[in-house]
C-alpha positions as CSV (number, residue, x, y, z in Angstrom):
1,M,14.0,-59.6,54.3
2,I,12.0,-59.0,51.0
3,V,8.6,-59.9,49.6
4,V,8.0,-62.0,46.5
5,D,4.5,-61.6,45.0
6,A,3.9,-64.7,42.8
7,H,1.0,-63.2,40.8
8,E,0.2,-59.7,39.5
9,D,-1.6,-58.8,36.3
10,I,0.5,-55.7,35.5
11,A,0.4,-55.7,31.7
12,Y,-3.3,-56.6,31.7
13,N,-4.0,-53.5,33.7
14,A,-1.8,-51.3,31.5
15,L,-3.3,-52.5,28.2
16,C,-6.9,-52.8,29.3
17,F,-7.3,-49.9,31.6
18,G,-4.3,-47.6,30.9
19,R,-2.8,-48.0,34.3
20,D,0.9,-47.0,34.1
21,Y,2.8,-49.2,36.5
22,R,5.4,-46.5,37.1
23,H,2.7,-44.5,38.9
24,S,1.7,-45.3,42.5
25,A,-1.7,-46.9,43.2
26,W,-2.7,-43.6,44.8
27,E,-1.9,-41.7,41.7
28,T,-3.8,-44.1,39.6
29,R,-6.8,-43.7,41.9
30,R,-6.6,-39.9,41.6
31,R,-6.5,-40.2,37.8
32,E,-9.5,-42.6,37.7
33,Q,-11.6,-40.6,40.2
34,G,-15.1,-40.2,38.8
35,T,-14.8,-43.0,36.2
36,E,-16.3,-46.4,36.1
37,L,-13.9,-48.7,37.9
38,I,-14.3,-52.1,36.2
39,N,-11.2,-53.4,38.0
40,G,-11.8,-51.7,41.3
41,R,-9.6,-49.1,43.2
42,A,-6.0,-49.7,42.2
43,T,-3.7,-51.5,44.6
44,V,-0.6,-51.9,42.4
45,G,2.1,-49.5,41.4
46,L,5.9,-49.7,41.3
47,P,6.4,-46.9,43.9
48,D,4.2,-48.8,46.3
49,A,6.0,-52.0,45.7
50,L,9.4,-50.6,46.3
51,L,8.2,-48.9,49.5
52,G,6.9,-52.3,50.7
53,R,10.1,-54.2,49.7
54,V,8.3,-56.2,47.0
55,A,11.6,-57.1,45.3
56,L,10.2,-59.6,42.8
57,V,6.9,-60.1,41.1
58,F,5.7,-63.0,38.9
59,S,4.2,-60.8,36.2
60,T,1.5,-62.3,34.0
61,L,0.8,-62.7,30.3
62,F,-3.0,-63.0,30.7
63,V,-5.4,-63.7,27.9
64,A,-8.9,-65.3,28.0
65,P,-11.3,-66.9,25.6
66,R,-13.7,-64.4,24.0
67,R,-17.2,-64.4,25.4
68,K,-20.4,-62.8,24.1
69,D,-20.3,-59.8,26.5
70,S,-16.7,-58.8,25.9
71,D,-16.8,-57.0,22.6
72,A,-17.7,-53.6,23.9
73,S,-15.6,-53.8,27.1
74,P,-11.9,-53.1,27.8
75,W,-11.8,-56.8,28.6
76,N,-11.9,-57.4,24.8
77,R,-8.3,-56.3,24.7
78,V,-7.2,-59.6,26.2
79,T,-9.7,-62.0,24.7
80,Y,-9.1,-64.3,21.8
81,S,-11.0,-66.5,19.4
82,N,-8.1,-68.7,18.2
83,P,-4.5,-69.5,19.1
84,G,-3.1,-66.9,16.7
85,E,-5.0,-64.1,18.4
86,A,-3.9,-65.5,21.8
87,Y,-0.3,-65.4,20.6
88,R,-0.6,-61.8,19.4
89,L,-2.2,-60.5,22.6
90,A,0.3,-62.2,24.9
91,G,3.1,-60.8,22.8
92,Q,1.7,-57.3,23.3
93,Q,1.8,-57.8,27.0
94,L,5.4,-59.1,26.9
95,D,6.3,-56.1,24.8
96,Y,4.9,-53.9,27.6
97,Y,7.2,-55.5,30.2
98,N,10.2,-55.1,27.9
99,R,9.4,-51.4,27.4
100,L,8.9,-50.9,31.1
101,A,12.4,-52.4,31.8
102,D,13.9,-50.2,29.0
103,E,12.3,-47.0,30.4
104,T,13.2,-47.3,34.1
105,D,16.2,-48.6,35.9
106,K,13.9,-49.5,38.7
107,V,12.6,-52.6,36.8
108,R,14.7,-55.6,35.5
109,L,13.3,-58.6,33.7
110,V,14.6,-61.8,35.4
111,R,15.5,-64.5,32.9
112,T,18.6,-66.0,34.6
113,V,20.1,-66.6,38.0
114,A,22.5,-63.7,37.1
115,D,19.5,-61.4,36.7
116,L,18.0,-62.6,39.9
117,D,21.2,-62.0,41.8
118,A,21.5,-58.5,40.3
119,V,18.1,-57.6,41.6
120,L,18.7,-59.0,45.0
121,E,22.0,-57.2,45.2
122,T,20.1,-53.9,45.2
123,W,18.2,-55.0,48.3
124,K,21.2,-55.8,50.5
125,D,21.4,-54.1,53.9
126,D,24.2,-51.7,52.8
127,K,22.2,-50.4,49.9
128,D,20.3,-47.1,49.9
129,V,16.6,-47.1,49.4
130,N,17.2,-45.3,46.1
131,D,19.2,-48.3,44.9
132,H,16.3,-50.7,45.1
133,C,15.2,-52.4,41.8
134,Q,12.3,-54.7,41.2
135,G,12.6,-57.9,39.2
136,L,9.8,-59.1,37.0
137,V,9.6,-62.8,36.2
138,I,7.3,-63.6,33.3
139,L,4.4,-66.0,34.0
140,M,2.1,-67.1,31.2
141,E,-1.4,-67.6,32.8
142,N,-3.2,-69.8,30.2
143,A,-1.1,-71.6,27.7
144,D,-3.2,-71.0,24.6
145,P,-0.7,-68.3,23.3
146,I,1.7,-71.3,22.8
147,I,0.5,-72.2,19.3
148,E,1.8,-75.8,19.6
149,P,3.9,-77.4,22.3
150,Q,7.3,-77.1,20.5
151,Q,6.6,-73.3,20.1
152,F,7.2,-72.9,23.8
153,A,10.9,-72.7,22.8
154,E,10.2,-69.3,21.3
155,W,8.4,-68.0,24.4
156,Y,11.2,-69.3,26.6
157,E,13.7,-67.5,24.5
158,R,11.6,-64.3,24.9
159,G,11.7,-64.6,28.7
160,V,8.7,-66.7,29.8
161,R,9.8,-68.8,32.8
162,L,6.5,-70.0,34.3
163,V,3.4,-71.4,32.6
164,G,-0.1,-72.2,33.9
165,P,-1.6,-74.5,31.2
166,A,-5.2,-73.4,31.8
167,W,-7.3,-70.5,33.0
168,Q,-10.6,-71.8,31.8
169,E,-10.6,-74.8,29.5
170,T,-7.7,-74.6,26.9
171,R,-6.3,-76.9,24.3
172,Y,-3.9,-78.1,26.9
173,A,-6.1,-78.9,30.0
174,G,-9.3,-78.5,31.8
175,G,-9.5,-75.3,33.9
176,T,-11.6,-73.3,36.3
177,G,-15.3,-74.1,35.8
178,H,-14.4,-76.6,33.0
179,P,-13.5,-80.0,34.5
180,G,-11.2,-82.2,32.5
181,P,-7.8,-83.8,32.3
182,L,-4.6,-82.8,30.6
183,T,-5.1,-83.3,26.9
184,K,-2.6,-85.0,24.6
185,L,-1.2,-81.5,23.7
186,G,-1.0,-80.8,27.4
187,Y,1.2,-83.7,28.1
188,E,3.4,-82.7,25.1
189,L,3.6,-79.2,26.4
190,L,4.8,-80.5,29.8
191,D,7.5,-82.5,28.0
192,V,8.8,-79.5,26.2
193,M,8.6,-77.3,29.4
194,A,10.6,-80.0,31.2
195,D,13.4,-79.7,28.6
196,Y,13.8,-76.1,29.7
197,N,13.3,-76.8,33.4
198,A,10.5,-74.2,33.3
199,I,8.2,-73.8,36.4
200,L,4.7,-75.4,36.1
201,D,1.9,-73.3,37.7
202,L,-1.0,-75.4,38.9
203,S,-3.3,-72.5,39.6
204,H,-6.6,-72.7,37.5
205,L,-6.0,-76.3,36.5
206,A,-9.1,-78.5,36.8
207,E,-8.7,-81.0,39.6
208,K,-8.1,-84.0,37.3
209,A,-5.6,-82.1,35.3
210,C,-3.9,-80.8,38.5
211,F,-3.3,-84.3,39.9
212,E,-2.2,-85.6,36.5
213,A,0.3,-82.7,36.2
214,L,1.6,-83.4,39.8
215,D,2.2,-87.0,38.9
216,Y,3.7,-86.4,35.5
217,Y,5.8,-83.2,35.5
218,P,9.4,-83.7,36.6
219,G,10.4,-80.1,36.9
220,P,9.7,-77.4,39.5
221,I,6.0,-76.8,40.4
222,I,4.2,-74.0,42.2
223,A,0.6,-72.8,42.5
224,S,1.1,-69.1,42.0
225,H,-2.2,-67.9,43.3
226,S,-4.4,-70.6,44.9
227,N,-6.0,-71.1,48.3
228,P,-7.0,-74.2,50.2
229,R,-10.4,-75.5,49.2
230,Y,-11.1,-75.8,53.0
231,F,-11.7,-72.0,53.1
232,R,-13.3,-71.5,49.7
233,N,-15.1,-74.6,48.3
234,S,-14.8,-74.2,44.6
235,D,-12.8,-75.9,41.8
236,R,-10.7,-72.7,41.6
237,H,-8.8,-73.8,44.8
238,L,-6.7,-76.8,45.9
239,P,-8.0,-79.8,47.9
240,D,-5.9,-81.0,50.8
241,A,-4.6,-84.0,48.8
242,A,-3.2,-81.7,46.1
243,I,-1.6,-79.4,48.7
244,R,0.1,-82.4,50.3
245,Q,1.3,-83.7,47.0
246,L,2.6,-80.3,46.0
247,A,4.6,-80.2,49.2
248,E,5.9,-83.7,48.6
249,R,7.2,-82.3,45.3
250,D,8.9,-79.4,47.2
251,G,6.3,-77.1,45.6
252,V,5.0,-73.8,46.9
253,M,1.5,-72.2,46.8
254,G,0.9,-68.5,46.8
255,I,-2.1,-67.3,48.9
256,V,-4.6,-65.2,46.9
257,L,-5.5,-62.0,48.9
258,Y,-9.0,-61.7,47.5
259,N,-11.9,-61.8,50.0
260,S,-14.2,-64.1,48.1
261,F,-11.3,-66.6,47.7
262,L,-10.7,-66.5,51.5
263,S,-14.2,-67.2,52.7
264,D,-17.3,-69.0,51.5
265,E,-19.4,-66.4,53.3
266,W,-18.0,-63.4,51.5
267,T,-19.2,-62.4,48.0
268,S,-18.8,-59.3,46.0
269,T,-22.5,-58.6,46.2
270,S,-23.5,-59.5,49.7
271,H,-20.5,-58.7,52.0
272,K,-21.0,-56.2,54.8
273,S,-17.3,-55.9,55.8
274,Q,-13.9,-56.9,54.6
275,V,-12.4,-60.2,55.5
276,P,-10.1,-59.7,58.5
277,L,-6.3,-60.0,58.0
278,S,-6.4,-62.8,60.5
279,R,-8.1,-65.0,57.9
280,V,-4.9,-64.7,55.8
281,L,-2.9,-65.9,58.8
282,D,-5.4,-68.8,59.3
283,V,-4.8,-69.9,55.7
284,V,-1.0,-69.8,56.2
285,D,-1.4,-71.8,59.4
286,Y,-3.6,-74.3,57.7
287,I,-1.0,-75.0,54.9
288,C,1.9,-75.1,57.4
289,Q,0.0,-77.7,59.5
290,L,-1.1,-79.7,56.5
291,T,2.4,-79.9,55.0
292,G,4.4,-80.0,58.3
293,S,6.5,-76.9,57.7
294,A,6.5,-73.3,56.5
295,A,8.4,-74.2,53.4
296,H,5.4,-74.5,51.0
297,V,3.4,-71.3,51.4
298,A,4.0,-67.9,50.0
299,L,2.1,-64.8,48.7
300,G,0.4,-64.7,45.3
301,S,-1.8,-61.6,45.8
302,D,-3.4,-61.4,42.3
303,F,-3.8,-57.7,43.1
304,D,-5.7,-55.8,40.4
305,G,-6.5,-59.1,38.7
306,G,-10.2,-58.2,38.3
307,F,-10.7,-56.8,41.8
308,G,-9.6,-53.8,43.8
309,A,-8.9,-52.4,47.2
310,D,-12.5,-52.9,48.4
311,S,-12.2,-56.6,47.9
312,I,-9.0,-57.4,49.8
313,P,-8.6,-58.2,53.5
314,D,-8.9,-55.5,56.1
315,G,-5.5,-53.9,56.9
316,L,-4.3,-54.1,53.3
317,E,-4.7,-51.2,50.9
318,T,-1.9,-51.5,48.3
319,V,1.0,-53.9,47.6
320,T,3.0,-51.8,50.2
321,D,1.0,-53.6,52.9
322,L,2.1,-57.1,51.9
323,W,5.1,-56.3,54.2
324,H,2.8,-56.0,57.2
325,I,1.8,-59.7,56.8
326,G,5.3,-60.4,58.2
327,G,4.5,-58.5,61.4
328,A,1.1,-60.3,61.7
329,L,2.9,-63.6,61.4
330,R,5.4,-62.5,64.0
331,G,2.4,-61.9,66.3
332,R,1.3,-65.5,65.7
333,G,4.6,-66.8,66.9
334,Y,6.3,-67.5,63.6
335,S,10.1,-67.4,63.7
336,E,12.1,-64.9,61.6
337,D,13.3,-67.6,59.3
338,D,9.8,-68.9,58.7
339,I,8.5,-65.3,58.1
340,A,11.3,-64.7,55.6
341,A,10.5,-67.9,53.8
342,I,6.8,-67.2,53.5
343,L,7.3,-63.6,52.4
344,G,9.8,-64.4,49.7
345,G,12.3,-67.2,50.4
346,N,10.1,-70.1,49.3
347,M,9.4,-68.7,45.9
348,L,13.1,-67.7,45.6
349,R,14.0,-71.3,46.2
350,K,11.8,-72.4,43.2
351,L,13.3,-69.7,41.0
352,R,16.8,-70.8,41.8
353,Q,15.9,-74.4,41.0
354,S,14.6,-73.4,37.6
355,L,16.4,-70.4,36.1
356,P,19.4,-70.9,33.8
357,R,22.7,-69.6,35.1
358,G,22.9,-66.9,32.5
């Protein structure tokens, strides 16, 4: 059994905050001790991931529209004012992943089914722990680096296999905090993505754009890091109707392990204690009941995506602990097959439906 984490901002942390993914989260914390922790106490590092059997990560290219307060902040290193800047910044993050894979045999970029199988081979029962390798699948979170829809061909050639059209509002769609539909360019982008059988990521799409994408896109669909709106009532999360429709499309949603996305009562400024791990199980239960099976829920931690260890559920400290969610599900009566599906199998299914053979 392995874990697939459908959303981590690895390159963002490396380029904005100097966090070397090859170091454990504990080593990063030691190095950052006594400094201002804009992104919170680190939860992500390759050694932690390998220890916790996190065999695959959907690793983001994350850029954001420039805002007035960003110029003097590390945040400025991923903000853009126009598509050309977005393209350049996302390219720097992709270069980071390529260097990472070149510099350690513990990381492999997954572009094809052959790459995927090579990574999974290292996790077979007869393999030694020192044989384990982690696969990184490149996810573009916010499509503005795609200068025009046809230019997605270049990004696909460079290894991008999943795209979320929006973060906030983009040229392609309404997004979080910015209601709106898919734009004309957005529909054109979906057409081009469909030609490559790329995975569409619904996370961060505005509600209208989300339903339009579910109706229109013929290829594989996921929500890499979204929770049911039932638990956190904001446009950042999916209403029940969208979750049901995603399941009807054989889609999968990754649960975000961020306290303020798991509870309306918990906020970063007023919380008195961490959200209990049982809330994560409640979210899993809710999706399984809503969709009728365990085939449409997974993990999309979003770890180190703007928050740290103080903002994740009690019982979790680093990505190593994602593995313990399986034991907690076992305590709720989930079968071994369903646990394996939730921890990794469901997202593996979507990858196999999408990746070229190689």
